[in-house]
C-alpha positions in Angstrom: -8.2 -2.5 29.2 -5.5 -2.7 32.1 -2.1 -3.6 32.4 -2.7 -7.5 32.7 -3.1 -7.3 29.0 0.5 -6.7 28.5 1.2 -10.4 30.1 -0.7 -12.1 28.2 0.6 -11.2 25.0 -1.9 -8.5 23.4 -0.5 -5.3 24.4 1.9 -4.9 21.3 -1.5 -5.6 19.0 -3.4 -3.2 21.0 -1.3 -0.4 20.8 -0.4 -1.0 17.2 -4.2 -1.2 16.3 -4.6 2.2 18.4 -1.9 3.8 16.6 -3.5 3.1 13.2 -6.8 4.7 14.2 -5.0 7.7 15.5 -2.6 7.9 13.1 -5.8 7.4 9.7 -7.5 10.0 12.0 -4.9 12.7 12.7 -1.7 11.8 11.2 1.6 10.3 12.0 2.7 13.9 13.6 0.0 13.4 16.1 0.8 10.3 17.2 2.4 9.5 20.9 3.2 7.0 23.0 2.7 8.0 26.3 -0.8 9.2 24.7 -1.2 5.7 23.0 -0.1 4.0 26.6 -2.8 5.9 28.4 -5.4 5.1 25.4 -4.9 1.7 26.2 -4.5 1.9 30.1 -0.8 0.8 30.4 1.9 2.8 31.4 4.3 4.2 29.1 7.1 1.6 30.6 5.1 -1.0 29.8 4.7 0.1 26.0 8.4 0.8 25.4 9.0 -2.8 25.8 7.4 -3.0 22.5 8.1 -0.2 20.7 11.4 1.9 21.9 10.2 4.8 20.4 7.9 6.6 18.2 9.9 6.0 14.7 9.6 2.0 16.0 6.0 2.2 16.3 5.7 4.2 13.0 8.1 1.5 11.6 5.6 -1.7 12.8 2.1 0.6 12.0 4.3 0.9 8.0 4.8 -3.0 8.2 1.1 -3.6 9.1 0.0 -1.2 6.2 2.2 -2.6 3.7 0.7 -6.0 4.8 -2.8 -5.1 4.3 -2.3 -3.7 1.1 -0.1 -6.2 -0.4 -3.0 -8.7 0.6 -5.6 -6.4 -1.2 -3.2 -6.6 -4.1 -2.1 -10.1 -4.2 -6.4 -11.0 -3.8 -6.8 -8.5 -7.1 -4.0 -10.2 -9.1 -5.0 -13.9 -8.0 -7.4 -16.1 -9.8 -8.6 -17.0 -13.3 -10.2 -13.5 -14.2 -8.6 -12.1 -17.3 -5.5 -10.8 -17.7 -6.8 -6.8 -17.9 -9.4 -7.8 -15.1 -7.1 -8.5 -12.7 -4.7 -5.7 -13.8 -7.9 -3.2 -13.3 -8.6 -4.9 -10.0 -5.3 -4.7 -8.7 -4.9 -1.0 -9.5 -8.2 -0.3 -7.7 -7.2 -1.8 -4.5 -4.5 0.6 -4.9 -6.4 3.4 -5.1 -8.9 2.4 -2.8 -6.4 2.1 0.0 -4.9 5.4 -0.3 -8.4 6.8 -0.6 -9.3 5.1 2.6 -6.3 5.6 4.5 -4.1 8.6 2.8 -2.4 9.3 6.5 -1.5 5.7 6.5 0.3 5.5 3.5 2.1 8.6 3.6 3.3 7.0 6.9 4.1 4.0 5.3 6.0 5.5 2.5 8.0 7.8 4.9 8.8 4.7 7.0 10.2 2.9 4.3 12.8 5.4 3.5 13.8 6.3 6.8 17.5 5.5 8.0 16.0 3.6 11.0 13.7 1.1 8.9 13.9 -2.5 9.7 14.4 -5.0 7.1 11.1 -6.4 7.6 9.9 -3.3 6.2 12.1 -3.0 3.5 11.2 -6.6 2.7 7.4 -6.3 3.3 7.3 -2.9 1.0 9.1 -4.7 -2.0 6.3 -7.6 -2.5 3.4 -5.8 -4.7 5.7 -4.9 -7.7 7.1 -8.2 -8.2 3.2 -9.7 -7.9 2.5 -6.9 -11.0 5.6 -8.0 -13.2 4.3 -11.9 -12.5 1.2 -10.9 -13.7 1.9 -8.8 -16.8 4.3 -11.8 -17.5 1.5 -14.1 -17.4 -0.3 -11.9 -19.6 2.4 -11.7 -22.0 2.5 -15.4 -22.2 -0.4 -15.9 -22.6 -0.4 -13.5 -26.0 -2.9 -10.9 -24.2 0.1 -8.7 -23.8 3.2 -8.3 -26.6 6.5 -9.4 -25.4 8.9 -6.8 -23.5 10.3 -5.5 -20.5 7.6 -7.0 -17.5 9.6 -4.8 -14.9 8.9 -1.4 -16.7 5.6 -2.0 -17.6 4.7 -2.3 -14.1 6.6 0.9 -13.5 5.1 2.9 -15.5 1.7 1.3 -14.5 2.5 1.9 -10.8 3.5 5.5 -11.6 0.0 5.9 -13.1 -2.0 4.5 -10.2 -0.1 6.5 -7.6 -0.5 9.4 -9.5 -4.5 8.7 -9.2 -4.1 8.2 -5.4 -2.4 10.9 -4.9 -4.9 13.7 -6.8 -7.5 11.8 -5.3 -6.1 12.1 -1.6 -4.7 16.1 -2.2 -8.2 16.6 -3.3 -6.7 17.9 -7.1 -9.4 15.9 -8.8 -12.1 19.0 -8.9 -14.8 16.7 -7.9 -14.3 14.4 -10.6 -15.0 11.0 -8.9 -11.5 9.2 -8.3 -13.5 5.5 -9.3 -13.7 7.3 -12.9 -10.5 8.4 -12.7 -9.1 5.1 -11.6 -10.4 3.2 -14.4 -10.1 5.7 -17.1 -6.3 5.3 -16.3 -6.1 1.8 -16.0 -7.9 1.3 -19.0 -5.1 4.0 -20.8 -2.6 2.3 -19.4 -3.4 -1.2 -20.6 -4.6 -0.1 -23.6 -0.7 1.6 -24.3 0.9 -1.8 -23.1 -1.6 -3.7 -25.7 -0.6 -1.4 -28.4 3.3 -1.5 -28.0 3.2 -4.7 -29.9 2.0 -2.9 -33.0 3.9 -0.3 -32.7 7.3 -2.3 -32.4 6.1 -4.4 -35.3 5.6 -1.0 -37.3 8.9 0.6 -36.4 
């Protein structure tokens, strides 16, 4: 790749792709704009036209990460499968992403909470939770889950699944397969949501 790529409008995408690979492999601390420019065969000045500094690049990388994660979660919750199956698929998609891209996921959340976080990043980071709330609400309306605060149920589900993801990526499962841990956790959360109705009725 040469300077000519910049003039064809592909340099931003090339830098972002290379940054993804670099962070995926070595973490955000190892990321260098100058090295990225060298890797794709352009000057540092050319790369600076797209990313003024490292934080801007990390912001764009986080946007890309949330976009990919949202796409996976969106595919999981859509369709005509039973609500429980879609709920399981969404949880599995999240943990799978975390296991495949732990450094990327950490970068996504770090960039989201940075004081310089872009409006685009804030917006894309808030897409997944409403989709989960919508799934739970639809399950409630269909009678598969009891009535209740769908937002609260979604937060509980996210906390549980993110916990499994953290245990898996930090190698704290002591050899227990993350797939099995994910399945067991999601099953327990779903059963808890289902049983919440009977608990309310008998209270």
